Each structure stands twice: as C-alpha cells, then as structure tokens.
SERO-4910 file (N, C-alpha, C, O; in steps of 0.05 Angstrom, whole numbers):
BEGIN
 pado doro    nc1    nc2    nc3   cac1   cac2   cac3    cc1    cc2    cc3    oc1    oc2    oc3
  Met    A  -1098   4255    849  -1075   4239    850  -1057   4248    872  -1055   4272    877
  Val    A  -1043   4228    885  -1026   4234    906  -1001   4219    903  -1000   4195    895
  Gln    A   -977   4234    909   -952   4221    912   -949   4205    936   -942   4215    957
  Asp    A   -953   4179    932   -955   4163    956   -932   4142    959   -926   4132    981
  Glu    A   -920   4136    936   -898   4116    935   -873   4129    942   -869   4153    938
  Pro    A   -853   4112    954   -828   4124    959   -812   4132    936   -796   4150    937
  Ala    A   -817   4117    913   -802   4124    888   -814   4148    875   -806   4155    853
  Gly    A   -832   4162    886   -845   4185    874   -864   4181    854   -871   4200    841
  Asp    A   -875   4154    849   -893   4148    830   -920   4160    839   -926   4163    862
  Val    A   -936   4167    818   -962   4180    823   -981   4157    823   -981   4141    804
  Val    A   -997   4154    843  -1017   4133    844  -1042   4145    853  -1042   4167    864
  Ala    A  -1066   4129    847  -1092   4138    855  -1095   4136    884  -1086   4117    897
  Lys    A  -1109   4155    894  -1113   4156    925  -1135   4134    930  -1155   4133    915
  Ser    A  -1131   4117    950  -1149   4098    956  -1151   4096    987  -1132   4097   1002
  Asp    A  -1177   4093    996  -1182   4088   1026  -1174   4059   1035  -1172   4055   1059
  Ala    A  -1170   4042   1018  -1165   4014   1025  -1137   4013   1037  -1119   4026   1028
  Pro    A  -1135   3997   1057  -1108   3994   1070  -1091   3978   1052  -1100   3960   1038
  Arg    A  -1064   3985   1054  -1044   3971   1037  -1040   3943   1047  -1043   3937   1071
  Glu    A  -1034   3927   1029  -1029   3898   1036  -1003   3897   1047   -984   3910   1037
  Lys    A   -999   3881   1070   -975   3878   1083   -956   3859   1066   -965   3838   1057
  Lys    A   -931   3866   1064   -913   3848   1047   -907   3822   1064   -903   3825   1089
  Pro    A   -906   3799   1052   -898   3776   1066   -869   3780   1075   -853   3796   1064
  Asn    A   -863   3764   1097   -836   3766   1105   -814   3755   1086   -822   3743   1066
  Phe    A   -789   3758   1090   -766   3751   1071   -769   3722   1063   -768   3716   1039
  Phe    A   -773   3703   1081   -773   3675   1076   -798   3667   1061   -797   3649   1044
  Ala    A   -820   3679   1067   -845   3674   1051   -841   3684   1021   -849   3671   1002
  Arg    A   -830   3706   1018   -826   3715    992   -807   3695    975   -812   3690    952
  Ile    A   -786   3685    989   -770   3665    975   -786   3640    969   -783   3629    947
  Ala    A   -802   3630    986   -820   3606    982   -838   3613    957   -841   3597    939
  Ile    A   -850   3636    956   -867   3643    934   -852   3644    907   -862   3635    887
  Phe    A   -830   3655    908   -812   3655    884   -805   3628    875   -806   3623    851
  Ile    A   -798   3610    892   -791   3583    885   -815   3569    874   -812   3555    853
  Arg    A   -837   3571    886   -862   3559    875   -868   3570    847   -875   3555    829
  Gln    A   -866   3596    843   -870   3608    816   -850   3598    795   -857   3594    772
  Val    A   -826   3595    804   -805   3582    786   -813   3553    776   -812   3546    752
  Phe    A   -821   3538    797   -828   3511    787   -855   3510    772   -858   3491    757
  Ala    A   -874   3529    776   -895   3530    760   -888   3539    731   -898   3528    711
  Glu    A   -870   3556    729   -861   3564    700   -846   3542    685   -849   3538    661
  Leu    A   -830   3527    702   -815   3503    690   -836   3483    682   -830   3468    663
  Arg    A   -859   3480    693   -878   3460    685   -891   3466    658   -903   3448    645
  Lys    A   -887   3491    649   -899   3501    625   -881   3498    602   -889   3501    579
  Val    A   -855   3491    608   -836   3490    587   -842   3463    569   -850   3443    580
  Val    A   -838   3465    544   -843   3443    526   -817   3435    513   -804   3451    499
  Thr    A   -809   3411    516   -785   3401    503   -790   3396    475   -811   3385    469
  Pro    A   -771   3404    456   -778   3398    428   -772   3370    422   -755   3358    436
  Thr    A   -785   3360    402   -778   3333    392   -753   3333    377   -742   3354    368
  Arg    A   -743   3307    373   -717   3307    358   -719   3318    330   -701   3330    320
  Gln    A   -742   3314    319   -745   3325    290   -745   3356    293   -732   3369    276
  Glu    A   -757   3368    312   -757   3397    315   -731   3408    321   -722   3429    311
  Leu    A   -716   3392    338   -690   3400    348   -672   3403    323   -660   3423    319
  Leu    A   -670   3380    307   -655   3381    282   -661   3403    264   -643   3415    252
  Lys    A   -689   3409    260   -695   3430    242   -684   3457    254   -672   3473    240
  Phe    A   -688   3462    279   -677   3486    290   -649   3489    287   -639   3510    280
  Thr    A   -634   3467    293   -605   3467    290   -597   3472    260   -577   3486    256
  Ala    A   -609   3463    242   -604   3467    214   -609   3497    208   -592   3510    194
  Val    A   -631   3508    217   -637   3535    213   -615   3553    225   -606   3572    211
  Val    A   -607   3549    248   -587   3565    260   -560   3561    245   -547   3581    239
  Leu    A   -551   3538    238   -525   3535    225   -528   3548    195   -509   3560    185
  Gly    A   -550   3545    184   -554   3558    157   -550   3588    158   -537   3600    141
  Phe    A   -563   3601    180   -563   3628    185   -533   3636    190   -524   3656    178
  Val    A   -519   3622    206   -491   3628    211   -476   3627    186   -460   3645    182
  Val    A   -478   3607    168   -463   3606    144   -469   3629    127   -451   3641    116
  Val    A   -495   3636    124   -502   3661    107   -489   3686    118   -478   3702    103
  Met    A   -489   3689    145   -476   3713    157   -446   3713    151   -434   3734    145
  Met    A   -435   3689    154   -405   3687    150   -400   3695    121   -381   3710    116
  Ala    A   -415   3686    102   -411   3693     73   -412   3723     70   -395   3736     57
  Ile    A   -432   3735     82   -437   3764     79   -413   3779     90   -403   3797     77
  Val    A   -403   3772    113   -380   3782    126   -356   3780    108   -342   3800    102
  Tyr    A   -352   3756     99   -330   3750     81   -330   3767     56   -309   3777     48
  Gly    A   -352   3769     44   -355   3784     18   -350   3814     24   -338   3828      7
  Leu    A   -359   3825     46   -353   3853     55   -324   3857     59   -314   3877     51
  Asp    A   -310   3837     71   -282   3839     78   -266   3841     49   -249   3858     45
  Val    A   -273   3823     31   -260   3823      5   -267   3850     -8   -249   3862    -20
  Leu    A   -289   3859     -7   -297   3885    -20   -281   3908    -10   -273   3926    -25
  Phe    A   -277   3909     19   -264   3931     31   -232   3928     26   -218   3948     24
  Val    A   -221   3906     24   -194   3900     18   -189   3909    -11   -170   3923    -16
  Trp    A   -205   3903    -30   -203   3912    -58   -205   3942    -58   -188   3955    -70
  Leu    A   -224   3954    -45   -227   3985    -44   -202   3997    -34   -191   4014    -47
  Thr    A   -194   3988    -12   -169   4000      1   -144   3996    -17   -127   4014    -17
  Thr    A   -141   3977    -30   -120   3970    -47   -121   3989    -71   -100   3999    -79
  Ile    A   -146   3995    -83   -151   4016   -105   -145   4044    -94   -132   4060   -108
  Val    A   -153   4050    -70   -152   4079    -61   -123   4084    -51   -111   4105    -58
  Phe    A   -112   4067    -35    -86   4072    -23    -61   4058    -37    -38   4065    -31
  Gly    A    -66   4039    -56    -46   4025    -70    -33   4005    -53    -38   4002    -29
  Val    A    -14   3988    -67     -1   3969    -50     27   3979    -45     41   3985    -65
  Pro    A     37   3981    -20     62   3990    -13     84   3974    -29     81   3950    -35
  Gly    A    106   3989    -37    126   3977    -51    124   3974    -81    143   3967    -94
  Thr    A    101   3981    -92     97   3979   -121     97   4006   -132     84   4024   -121
  Pro    A    113   4011   -154    114   4036   -166     86   4046   -180     72   4030   -192
  Thr    A     80   4071   -175     56   4082   -189     62   4093   -216     83   4106   -219
  Pro    A     46   4088   -236     52   4093   -262     49   4125   -266     54   4135   -288
***
C-alpha cells in the first residue's frame, strides 16, 4: 500500500496511468447530463397517491400535536403541584 493521494488516503499501488480529469467545462456538461438523466427517473405520483400521502402526513402531524399538547398539560400540572400557584395560601 502506498500513500498516493493528496488527502493522505491509502490506495493500492498500480502501474496503470491515472486518468486525466476532464476540463472544467466538460465536467459541468457531464454534471448537467447526469442531472437530466436522474430527472428522467422521477415518477410523478397519481392524484390518488398524492391524496393518500397528504392524509398520512396530516394525520401524523395531528398525532404529534396531540402528544405535545398532552405533555404540556402534564408538565403544567406537575409544576403546579411541585411549586404551587403564586398568590394562594398554603395549608
């Protein structure tokens, strides 16, 4: 093993010559081609799927809101028990 990379990574020694990097503009062109290739793979959901996904997200948000609200009420009740309400006489 030889430390051959500028970042200090250990790579296997090879007698094969390194590939020359394309110039800046060629790399940009390759990147744009790859972006379009990935965009062709994107599948748009149907209306029924979109409505189902929206309902799932809204349901999850409502459940999380209920959990946070319940914890808030619990902590208010606990702090009232522990510290009391200001201005009320203690027995």
